[in-house]
C-alpha positions, 0 to 999 in steps of 0.5 A: 892497367884496369879490368872491369867485369860487369854484367854488359860485357868485360872492359879493360886496358890491353896489356898487364898481367892476367886478371888485371888487364885486358889480356888474351887469357881474360879474352879467351876465358870471357868468350868462351863463357860467352859461347858456352851461355849461347850454347846452353840457353839457345842451341844456336851454334852460331855467333857474329863478331864485329870491331871497331878500328882501335888498335888492339881489335885485330889481335882481340878478334883472332882471340874471340873467333878462335875461342868460339870456334874452340867452342864449336861455334860457327863464327860469322865475322863482319869484321870493320863495323859498327855496334848497330851494323852488328846489332841488325845482323845477328837476328838476320843471320839467325845467330845466337848471339853477337859480340862486339869488340869496342870500348866505345867511347874510351880511349885507344888503350881500352878494349871490350866485349859487348854482348848481344842476345839472339835478337841483337839487343845488349843482354839483360842483367840477369843474363849477364849474371850467368855469363860472368858465373860461367867464367868465374867458374870456368865451366865450359868444354871445349869441342873435339877436333871434328867438331870444330866451329866453322869460320866465315866473313861477310863484308856485305853487313855495312851495305845491307845496314845502309839499305835498310835505312834508305828504305825507311818511309821517313828517311827522304833521299830526294829531299836531302839530295835536293838541299846539296848539303855541305858536310863535315864528318869527324869519325875520330879514325875508327869505323865511322870513317868508313860508315858515315861517308858511305851513308852520306853518299848514299843519301844523295850527300856530294860535299863531305869534308873528311876529318880523321876518317882513316880507320887506323885506331889511332884516335886523333882526340879524345873519342867521347864526342863531347864539345871539348873535343871537338875543337878541330871540326868546330874551327874547320867548320866556322872558317868554312862553307859548311850546312853542319858537322857530323861527329860519331864516336869509334863504334858508331852508336853516338851521334853529335852534330855541329852548327853551320857557325862551328857552335854545337848543336848539343849531343842531348838535342840529337835525340830531341830533333830526331824525335821531333821529325819522327812524331810529326809523322808518327804519333806515339810515345818516347823514352830516354834514361833518367839523366837525358834532358827534359826537352824530348818530353815537352816535344813529345807532350807538345805532339800528344805522346806520352814520355816516359823515363827509364833507368841509365843504360841501354837495355833498360831504355829498350825494355822501356821502349818496348813496354811503352810501345815507344816510336823513338827513344835513346840517350841523351849522349847521342844515342838515337833508338828507332825501333822501326830499324832495331831496338839499338842506338844508332848513329847512321840512322839518327843522321838519316833522320836527322837530315831529312828533318833539316831538309824538310825543315828549310832551317839553318842548324842554328835556327832548328836548334833555336826552335826547341826548348833550352835546357842546360845540364850540370854534371857533377860529382862527389867522392866519399870515403869507404865508410859512407853508406852511399845507399842510406845517403840516398835514402835520406835525401829522397826523405829530405825532399819527399814533398816533390815528385821522385823517382827512384828506379835508378838512384834518386831523381828529384823534379822541382817544376821543370827543373831536376836533379838526378843522384846515382851511385857509382857500381865501381867508385865511392862516388855519387853523380850528380846531374841537374838541369834547368833553363840557365847554366848558372842556375842548373849549377846552382841547384846541384851546388844546393843538393852536394851541400845537402848531402855534405850535410847528411854525411857531417850529421851522421859522422858526429851521430846525429 
């Protein structure tokens, strides 16, 4: 059993003892804390709730909605939905906040409460700490019987989300329809099984092969959209006649694409390709997190814009996008943030912009992918003993490579020309994560191994008192 309380919400495995797993007691306590925070900071007595299709979703949803009503808060339940849809409903309904019930790419035994502010954006670190404090102290007071909140359902949210996408100037439905694309979709048996085909049909795509699109929460494979988990759609596309494959995670905020030959377009390159299209029509800046591919920077600078790196985490990327007035941004895990629609990772708008780009480029998927700078990221981690001072190790690595360009807003990122290494400590484990990027897999791995060697050397010297 596991229960992780963090500034972005509460996440855990279903079942077990209270405080050790995501039990009904924990759900009620945290929902009450968030509801209290919304009331205290906004004075608004309305919260939007939505969920993905995981098995525990209905149970957790009922607990959350009833708890909020018990606080005197009116609940707008959008039901089976997507994270970006809920993000858009919150400001549209002038709600004080939102709760998305999803553990994102985690396996089916997990669930989570993800928390949104009144703008439909993830709450900040500071706000998250206040919610945790309220939960810890149980400083909430429930309403009297005559003041209980009202419950209502909204079944038009997804349709309105899709209409807003179709209304975007850079989404060209006619260009997409004219291409008569044949598309395979893997939605891992969650809410993307409803949302993605609905969007594709609205975009004029008639040939849709649905794979794992039954939103029953029985994930057909590991739900994280990584190549090793996408063998089935890859095999189907390789044997069939498809223009591309579309893969989303359970709450539809991450988008991975599959080429017409069954190979992977590359999750890192979802944002690169969408940004390339947007920058052709909207001059401006871009943002991604420090662990994302350099290819976005290359594409941005080629288009005459400026690239900016943010700390890892959607809220950090959004804040940087606002500060730099970025026209497109996101994360290298397939998370596209297009502020013309809203400030949140949104696989649906990513699909619409990408299909427009593909249609207008008149290229196949493999040719389009080949048109971008080629980089490879090696992802590693080094496990440490509890007595190791991780912060001190990172400081010493910074000193060791002081002659190189270094960014310390989130761990330590060291640049070597067009190559880089990013070191981040885990907040929950004695681990340093090491990401390295180069123009070949072998070089990226060599670079990562060189840094791992340096870290081990620093730890050894420290242990010897040198």
